[in-house]
C-alpha positions, 0 to 999 in steps of 0.5 A: 536521469530525468527519463521517463519511468513507468508507473502503475496507477492502482485504483481500489476497484479497477486497476489501470496503467498510466505512464508518467514522467517522474517530474510530471505526476498528475496534480494532487487532489485538494488537501494532499501532496504527492510524497515520492518514494524514491528508493522504489520510483513510486509515489503515494498521496500524503494528506496535508498535515500527515507525517511521512517515515521511511525505513529499511530492514533486510529485503523490505523497504517500508514507507508510512503516511500517517495522521500521527507522528511516528517519530514522536509516538513510536506508532500510528493509529491511522495511516498507510503502510507500504512494504516493498519486498524484493526477491520473494521467491528466494525468501518464500520459495513461492512466486509473489503472486502465490505467496500473496494469495496465501497471505490473503487466505491466511487473513481470511482464516484469522479474520471474518473478511468484510471484503475480498477482490482480485485483478490483474493489470500488466505485470501486477496481480492484486488481492484487496481485502478488508477486515477488522482486527480485534484486540482485548487491550486496544480499540478494534482497528479497521484494515484495508490491505492490498497485496500487489505482486509482480512475478517478473521482478519477484517483488511484493508490495504490502499496502495496508490503510488502518484506522480505529473503527470508531474513526473509520468513516472519517479516516477512510475519506482520506485512505480511499483517495490514497489507495486510488491514486497510488503510483507504483513502478512496474520495473522494480 
């Protein structure tokens, strides 16, 4: 059905609501194309030349927009992961917003956070934080993580943009655009 659907436009710092028809997404910025995430009635920007992959495991639907081809390599170094987890309270015995807060606290106890902020808009409660994940076997990875909880629909969106620290400044030019224009349906 081609009716209107509610989408949430997430800004990195300020979160605001926009209503969009699925067929009438805002124009994509130069160098990007809208990638529909049909199972969750949402959309994300995909930089030109980047790859898209989708997966489903139990209650989680995963979406990946990456610089590297996951199907060829089996992994990516630079890109976005968006996991949509439904029925969070049944799985964790906590509301999505409380579970998201616990996840952020756990990250803060494991990694020195470079930044942490939170906001609420409509049914969404979001926590954003940045950190560097160090590894003895691999290059350090810079991560910007956004936890978006919708207690009304018992859904949690885990959004991660990551890149090797040596490539972060260049990669973040695309990552910031992706996260500023992330469209998530507020009714799922």
